[in-house]
N, CA, C and O atoms as a DFTB+ gen file, in Angstrom:
480 C
 N C O
     1  1     102.108     101.601      96.717
     2  2     101.112     100.638      97.102
     3  2     100.153     100.421      95.924
     4  3      99.793     101.374      95.233
     5  1      99.742      99.171      95.697
     6  2      98.858      98.836      94.587
     7  2      97.406      99.161      94.895
     8  3      97.066      99.658      95.969
     9  1      96.582      98.868      93.939
    10  2      95.140      99.093      94.105
    11  2      94.574      98.134      95.151
    12  3      95.055      97.012      95.310
    13  1      93.566      98.587      95.845
    14  2      92.857      97.754      96.816
    15  2      92.003      96.753      96.043
    16  3      91.212      97.136      95.181
    17  1      92.171      95.457      96.360
    18  2      91.437      94.383      95.690
    19  2      90.078      94.187      96.373
    20  3      90.003      93.954      97.579
    21  1      89.023      94.284      95.587
    22  2      87.662      94.206      96.126
    23  2      86.909      93.064      95.442
    24  3      86.765      93.032      94.220
    25  1      86.441      92.142      96.255
    26  2      85.638      91.020      95.768
    27  2      84.181      91.463      95.698
    28  3      83.626      91.921      96.697
    29  1      83.563      91.332      94.542
    30  2      82.171      91.734      94.331
    31  2      81.303      90.490      94.501
    32  3      81.418      89.544      93.722
    33  1      80.439      90.485      95.509
    34  2      79.649      89.298      95.844
    35  2      78.163      89.577      95.761
    36  3      77.693      90.645      96.154
    37  1      77.432      88.609      95.246
    38  2      75.990      88.759      95.198
    39  2      75.326      87.560      94.570
    40  3      75.993      86.621      94.136
    41  1      74.029      87.596      94.525
    42  2      73.246      86.503      93.956
    43  2      73.554      86.356      92.469
    44  3      73.638      87.345      91.741
    45  1      73.718      85.132      92.036
    46  2      73.934      84.815      90.620
    47  2      72.719      84.050      90.097
    48  3      72.111      84.435      89.098
    49  1      72.380      82.980      90.775
    50  2      71.268      82.132      90.346
    51  2      69.926      82.809      90.569
    52  3      69.783      83.704      91.402
    53  1      68.955      82.357      89.803
    54  2      67.580      82.860      89.904
    55  2      66.657      81.787      89.331
    56  3      67.129      80.845      88.694
    57  1      65.355      81.916      89.548
    58  2      64.416      80.908      89.055
    59  2      64.330      80.815      87.522
    60  3      63.885      79.801      86.986
    61  1      64.757      81.872      86.822
    62  2      64.680      81.844      85.356
    63  2      65.852      82.627      84.763
    64  3      66.571      83.331      85.473
    65  1      66.029      82.491      83.454
    66  2      67.174      83.109      82.790
    67  2      67.143      84.634      82.883
    68  3      68.196      85.265      82.968
    69  1      65.967      85.229      82.867
    70  2      65.876      86.686      82.986
    71  2      66.399      87.134      84.348
    72  3      67.093      88.146      84.447
    73  1      66.070      86.388      85.387
    74  2      66.574      86.703      86.722
    75  2      68.083      86.552      86.817
    76  3      68.752      87.376      87.439
    77  1      68.623      85.507      86.205
    78  2      70.082      85.308      86.196
    79  2      70.754      86.467      85.475
    80  3      71.734      87.027      85.967
    81  1      70.229      86.823      84.314
    82  2      70.823      87.932      83.554
    83  2      70.736      89.247      84.322
    84  3      71.661      90.058      84.268
    85  1      69.651      89.462      85.025
    86  2      69.506      90.674      85.824
    87  2      70.531      90.687      86.962
    88  3      71.137      91.721      87.240
    89  1      70.723      89.540      87.616
    90  2      71.739      89.441      88.676
    91  2      73.129      89.717      88.113
    92  3      73.922      90.435      88.721
    93  1      73.416      89.143      86.948
    94  2      74.720      89.368      86.317
    95  2      74.914      90.844      85.993
    96  3      75.983      91.403      86.238
    97  1      73.875      91.476      85.442
    98  2      73.965      92.897      85.093
    99  2      74.268      93.743      86.319
   100  3      75.131      94.619      86.274
   101  1      73.554      93.482      87.425
   102  2      73.788      94.251      88.648
   103  2      75.207      94.040      89.171
   104  3      75.865      94.991      89.594
   105  1      75.675      92.794      89.143
   106  2      77.029      92.510      89.616
   107  2      78.095      93.158      88.753
   108  3      79.058      93.725      89.270
   109  1      77.926      93.077      87.435
   110  2      78.888      93.686      86.514
   111  2      78.898      95.205      86.653
   112  3      79.953      95.837      86.607
   113  1      77.700      95.786      86.827
   114  2      77.617      97.249      86.978
   115  2      78.327      97.704      88.247
   116  3      79.043      98.705      88.235
   117  1      78.131      96.972      89.343
   118  2      78.811      97.350      90.579
   119  2      80.323      97.182      90.419
   120  3      81.085      98.029      90.883
   121  1      80.765      96.108      89.773
   122  2      82.206      95.909      89.543
   123  2      82.774      97.055      88.708
   124  3      83.877      97.529      88.980
   125  1      82.038      97.501      87.704
   126  2      82.455      98.636      86.893
   127  2      82.599      99.892      87.756
   128  3      83.591     100.615      87.660
   129  1      81.599     100.137      88.593
   130  2      81.630     101.309      89.471
   131  2      82.808     101.233      90.446
   132  3      83.447     102.244      90.737
   133  1      83.088     100.028      90.948
   134  2      84.220      99.821      91.859
   135  2      85.532     100.136      91.125
   136  3      86.413     100.793      91.678
   137  1      85.653      99.670      89.892
   138  2      86.847      99.954      89.092
   139  2      87.000     101.452      88.854
   140  3      88.086     102.005      89.030
   141  1      85.913     102.107      88.455
   142  2      85.975     103.544      88.173
   143  2      86.264     104.369      89.429
   144  3      86.723     105.507      89.338
   145  1      85.990     103.784      90.607
   146  2      86.283     104.471      91.872
   147  2      87.744     104.276      92.287
   148  3      88.166     104.789      93.323
   149  1      88.513     103.541      91.489
   150  2      89.945     103.405      91.761
   151  2      90.363     102.112      92.435
   152  3      91.492     102.004      92.915
   153  1      89.479     101.138      92.480
   154  2      89.785      99.847      93.104
   155  2      90.002      98.787      92.020
   156  3      89.720      99.018      90.844
   157  1      90.504      97.630      92.434
   158  2      90.700      96.492      91.534
   159  2      89.658      95.429      91.872
   160  3      89.876      94.624      92.777
   161  1      88.523      95.414      91.157
   162  2      87.475      94.463      91.499
   163  2      87.726      93.072      90.929
   164  3      88.271      92.925      89.836
   165  1      87.320      92.056      91.687
   166  2      87.190      90.702      91.149
   167  2      85.692      90.495      90.966
   168  3      84.924      90.614      91.921
   169  1      85.277      90.188      89.746
   170  2      83.854      90.112      89.404
   171  2      83.475      88.704      88.961
   172  3      83.661      88.361      87.794
   173  1      82.941      87.869      89.878
   174  2      82.532      86.521      89.488
   175  2      81.402      86.500      88.463
   176  3      81.102      85.448      87.898
   177  1      80.783      87.628      88.219
   178  2      79.697      87.688      87.249
   179  2      80.202      87.599      85.812
   180  3      79.406      87.484      84.881
   181  1      81.510      87.653      85.629
   182  2      82.110      87.427      84.315
   183  2      82.506      85.964      84.108
   184  3      82.998      85.610      83.036
   185  1      82.302      85.120      85.101
   186  2      82.735      83.716      85.043
   187  2      82.052      82.910      83.951
   188  3      82.571      81.876      83.531
   189  1      80.909      83.363      83.491
   190  2      80.198      82.608      82.457
   191  2      81.060      82.398      81.220
   192  3      80.811      81.471      80.449
   193  1      82.063      83.236      81.017
   194  2      82.955      83.077      79.858
   195  2      83.616      81.704      79.839
   196  3      83.836      81.141      78.766
   197  1      83.935      81.162      81.002
   198  2      84.551      79.842      81.050
   199  2      83.646      78.787      80.429
   200  3      84.124      77.878      79.750
   201  1      82.344      78.904      80.658
   202  2      81.392      77.929      80.120
   203  2      81.250      78.029      78.600
   204  3      80.776      77.091      77.959
   205  1      81.652      79.142      78.032
   206  2      81.625      79.279      76.581
   207  2      82.749      78.475      75.934
   208  3      82.692      78.173      74.742
   209  1      83.768      78.130      76.716
   210  2      84.935      77.395      76.217
   211  2      84.795      75.896      76.457
   212  3      85.149      75.089      75.597
   213  1      84.276      75.523      77.634
   214  2      84.164      74.114      77.978
   215  2      83.353      73.924      79.242
   216  3      82.826      74.875      79.818
   217  1      83.267      72.676      79.657
   218  2      82.489      72.352      80.855
   219  2      83.236      72.761      82.118
   220  3      84.417      72.455      82.284
   221  1      82.543      73.444      82.989
   222  2      83.063      73.837      84.295
   223  2      82.015      73.433      85.320
   224  3      80.832      73.732      85.154
   225  1      82.440      72.765      86.364
   226  2      81.484      72.359      87.397
   227  2      81.227      73.515      88.353
   228  3      82.031      74.440      88.469
   229  1      80.100      73.443      89.028
   230  2      79.775      74.468      90.024
   231  2      80.829      74.480      91.122
   232  3      81.162      75.543      91.647
   233  1      81.353      73.321      91.474
   234  2      82.401      73.239      92.498
   235  2      83.676      73.949      92.028
   236  3      84.339      74.614      92.824
   237  1      84.021      73.815      90.759
   238  2      85.190      74.526      90.222
   239  2      84.977      76.039      90.300
   240  3      85.894      76.782      90.650
   241  1      83.778      76.487      89.977
   242  2      83.467      77.914      90.104
   243  2      83.606      78.372      91.556
   244  3      84.203      79.414      91.824
   245  1      83.058      77.598      92.487
   246  2      83.131      77.966      93.902
   247  2      84.578      78.040      94.384
   248  3      84.964      79.002      95.047
   249  1      85.368      77.037      94.057
   250  2      86.768      77.011      94.506
   251  2      87.556      78.179      93.910
   252  3      88.352      78.820      94.596
   253  1      87.327      78.437      92.648
   254  2      87.997      79.538      91.955
   255  2      87.651      80.880      92.606
   256  3      88.536      81.690      92.885
   257  1      86.357      81.106      92.844
   258  2      85.930      82.365      93.455
   259  2      86.466      82.509      94.866
   260  3      86.951      83.578      95.236
   261  1      86.386      81.449      95.660
   262  2      86.882      81.510      97.044
   263  2      88.383      81.803      97.080
   264  3      88.861      82.488      97.985
   265  1      89.116      81.293      96.111
   266  2      90.554      81.583      96.058
   267  2      90.805      83.067      95.883
   268  3      91.723      83.619      96.489
   269  1      89.993      83.721      95.055
   270  2      90.129      85.167      94.875
   271  2      89.653      85.931      96.103
   272  3      90.256      86.933      96.488
   273  1      88.588      85.467      96.708
   274  2      88.111      86.121      97.930
   275  2      89.204      86.141      98.989
   276  3      89.412      87.156      99.653
   277  1      89.895      85.029      99.144
   278  2      90.912      84.897     100.200
   279  2      92.092      85.851     100.034
   280  3      92.801      86.109     101.006
   281  1      92.320      86.374      98.855
   282  2      93.416      87.337      98.656
   283  2      92.899      88.761      98.448
   284  3      93.657      89.663      98.092
   285  1      91.608      88.944      98.675
   286  2      91.024      90.276      98.527
   287  2      91.239      91.097      99.799
   288  3      91.382      90.556     100.895
   289  1      91.256      92.406      99.619
   290  2      91.399      93.328     100.747
   291  2      90.042      93.670     101.362
   292  3      89.947      93.994     102.546
   293  1      89.000      93.592     100.541
   294  2      87.658      93.953     100.985
   295  2      86.644      93.239     100.097
   296  3      86.981      92.637      99.077
   297  1      85.415      93.331     100.520
   298  2      84.305      92.710      99.792
   299  2      83.180      93.731      99.710
   300  3      82.946      94.475     100.663
   301  1      82.484      93.771      98.580
   302  2      81.308      94.627      98.450
   303  2      80.148      93.752      97.988
   304  3      80.315      92.857      97.160
   305  1      78.975      94.031      98.540
   306  2      77.798      93.209      98.290
   307  2      76.853      93.882      97.306
   308  3      76.502      95.053      97.450
   309  1      76.456      93.115      96.309
   310  2      75.515      93.595      95.309
   311  2      74.118      93.607      95.941
   312  3      73.728      92.625      96.573
   313  1      73.364      94.691      95.786
   314  2      72.001      94.697      96.328
   315  2      71.232      93.446      95.892
   316  3      71.307      93.028      94.736
   317  1      70.499      92.864      96.829
   318  2      69.766      91.636      96.575
   319  2      70.539      90.383      96.948
   320  3      70.080      89.272      96.685
   321  1      71.702      90.548      97.557
   322  2      72.577      89.420      97.886
   323  2      71.991      88.508      98.956
   324  3      72.382      87.343      99.037
   325  1      71.076      88.992      99.773
   326  2      70.604      88.277     100.954
   327  2      70.019      86.906     100.708
   328  3      70.052      86.057     101.599
   329  1      69.483      86.666      99.525
   330  2      68.878      85.371      99.210
   331  2      69.891      84.378      98.647
   332  3      69.529      83.251      98.309
   333  1      71.144      84.782      98.543
   334  2      72.169      83.947      97.927
   335  2      72.916      83.116      98.968
   336  3      73.632      83.651      99.815
   337  1      72.735      81.812      98.887
   338  2      73.449      80.902      99.795
   339  2      74.956      81.027      99.613
   340  3      75.705      81.010     100.590
   341  1      75.402      81.152      98.367
   342  2      76.832      81.290      98.094
   343  2      77.420      82.551      98.698
   344  3      78.532      82.531      99.226
   345  1      76.674      83.656      98.624
   346  2      77.174      84.904      99.196
   347  2      77.275      84.803     100.712
   348  3      78.203      85.352     101.307
   349  1      76.345      84.118     101.336
   350  2      76.436      83.910     102.790
   351  2      77.703      83.111     103.139
   352  3      78.364      83.402     104.136
   353  1      78.031      82.125     102.335
   354  2      79.267      81.356     102.553
   355  2      80.494      82.251     102.368
   356  3      81.458      82.159     103.128
   357  1      80.450      83.112     101.358
   358  2      81.567      84.029     101.118
   359  2      81.716      85.010     102.277
   360  3      82.834      85.306     102.697
   361  1      80.607      85.510     102.791
   362  2      80.666      86.417     103.948
   363  2      81.264      85.724     105.169
   364  3      82.050      86.326     105.901
   365  1      80.901      84.475     105.388
   366  2      81.457      83.712     106.509
   367  2      82.964      83.571     106.349
   368  3      83.715      83.771     107.303
   369  1      83.402      83.231     105.155
   370  2      84.840      83.082     104.898
   371  2      85.557      84.418     105.076
   372  3      86.619      84.469     105.696
   373  1      84.991      85.493     104.544
   374  2      85.601      86.818     104.686
   375  2      85.724      87.187     106.158
   376  3      86.753      87.714     106.582
   377  1      84.694      86.917     106.929
   378  2      84.712      87.226     108.359
   379  2      85.827      86.462     109.066
   380  3      86.550      87.034     109.882
   381  1      85.971      85.181     108.760
   382  2      87.041      84.366     109.356
   383  2      88.418      84.947     109.063
   384  3      89.320      84.878     109.897
   385  1      88.571      85.518     107.877
   386  2      89.865      86.047     107.439
   387  2      90.064      87.521     107.780
   388  3      91.122      88.085     107.500
   389  1      89.057      88.145     108.379
   390  2      89.171      89.564     108.728
   391  2      89.035      90.490     107.533
   392  3      89.516      91.623     107.566
   393  1      88.381      90.018     106.475
   394  2      88.168      90.842     105.280
   395  2      86.856      91.606     105.474
   396  3      85.799      90.989     105.608
   397  1      86.913      92.933     105.490
   398  2      85.683      93.702     105.719
   399  2      84.732      93.628     104.528
   400  3      85.161      93.577     103.375
   401  1      83.439      93.625     104.827
   402  2      82.396      93.611     103.802
   403  2      81.625      94.919     103.861
   404  3      81.334      95.433     104.941
   405  1      81.297      95.455     102.689
   406  2      80.603      96.729     102.595
   407  2      79.343      96.571     101.772
   408  3      79.292      95.775     100.835
   409  1      78.319      97.344     102.134
   410  2      77.028      97.288     101.466
   411  2      76.889      98.339     100.377
   412  3      76.033      98.217      99.501
   413  1      77.729      99.376     100.426
   414  2      77.661     100.432      99.415
   415  2      79.071     100.850      99.002
   416  3      80.046     100.628      99.721
   417  1      79.143     101.448      97.850
   418  2      80.423     101.966      97.368
   419  2      80.910     103.108      98.252
   420  3      82.114     103.255      98.466
   421  1      79.993     103.912      98.764
   422  2      80.396     105.000      99.666
   423  2      81.057     104.454     100.930
   424  3      82.051     105.007     101.401
   425  1      80.507     103.369     101.480
   426  2      81.133     102.745     102.660
   427  2      82.528     102.242     102.328
   428  3      83.457     102.419     103.116
   429  1      82.680     101.617     101.171
   430  2      83.988     101.116     100.740
   431  2      84.984     102.262     100.595
   432  3      86.122     102.165     101.055
   433  1      84.557     103.343      99.957
   434  2      85.431     104.503      99.767
   435  2      85.857     105.098     101.110
   436  3      87.025     105.441     101.291
   437  1      84.922     105.221     102.048
   438  2      85.244     105.779     103.366
   439  2      86.259     104.899     104.077
   440  3      87.204     105.407     104.681
   441  1      86.075     103.591     104.013
   442  2      87.031     102.659     104.630
   443  2      88.405     102.792     103.977
   444  3      89.423     102.817     104.667
   445  1      88.432     102.877     102.659
   446  2      89.701     102.996     101.938
   447  2      90.419     104.284     102.315
   448  3      91.645     104.306     102.425
   449  1      89.667     105.345     102.510
   450  2      90.264     106.627     102.898
   451  2      90.923     106.519     104.268
   452  3      92.040     107.002     104.453
   453  1      90.253     105.896     105.227
   454  2      90.854     105.741     106.551
   455  2      92.053     104.807     106.490
   456  3      93.028     104.989     107.218
   457  1      91.977     103.817     105.626
   458  2      93.092     102.876     105.469
   459  2      94.321     103.582     104.901
   460  3      95.447     103.319     105.324
   461  1      94.099     104.486     103.934
   462  2      95.231     105.174     103.314
   463  2      95.860     106.182     104.293
   464  3      97.073     106.390     104.264
   465  1      95.051     106.805     105.153
   466  2      95.627     107.738     106.119
   467  2      96.386     106.991     107.213
   468  3      97.349     107.518     107.770
   469  1      95.957     105.766     107.524
   470  2      96.674     104.958     108.514
   471  2      98.021     104.503     107.985
   472  3      98.971     104.335     108.751
   473  1      98.107     104.298     106.656
   474  2      99.346     103.824     106.043
   475  2     100.326     104.959     105.769
   476  3     101.501     104.717     105.494
   477  1      99.841     106.202     105.845
   478  2     100.694     107.349     105.507
   479  2     101.662     107.677     106.605
   480  3     102.448     108.615     106.476
């Protein structure tokens, strides 16, 4: 069995560039922690790389991220996600698809442990 795919969701936008960078840092750090815990994270906080190459619309970013969410096994929320309209949309989509959402890495690990014992 492959690694569990985890979508990392949280606020990206902020009123100023320092806030955006802080949101990105928190999202990237959580994705790193998810990877080091043995999962396969999808980290939308790395998406800015596309803008370094060419123009990408916000709608293209949304569609791209939602496509990854739909094939994820689980979702983890970056602290501070509550003010993010996009994250609320992602949570709604995950709920429709039966994809569990977790608030902490410990919750994700506990769920993964029960999932692996059920598959054994």
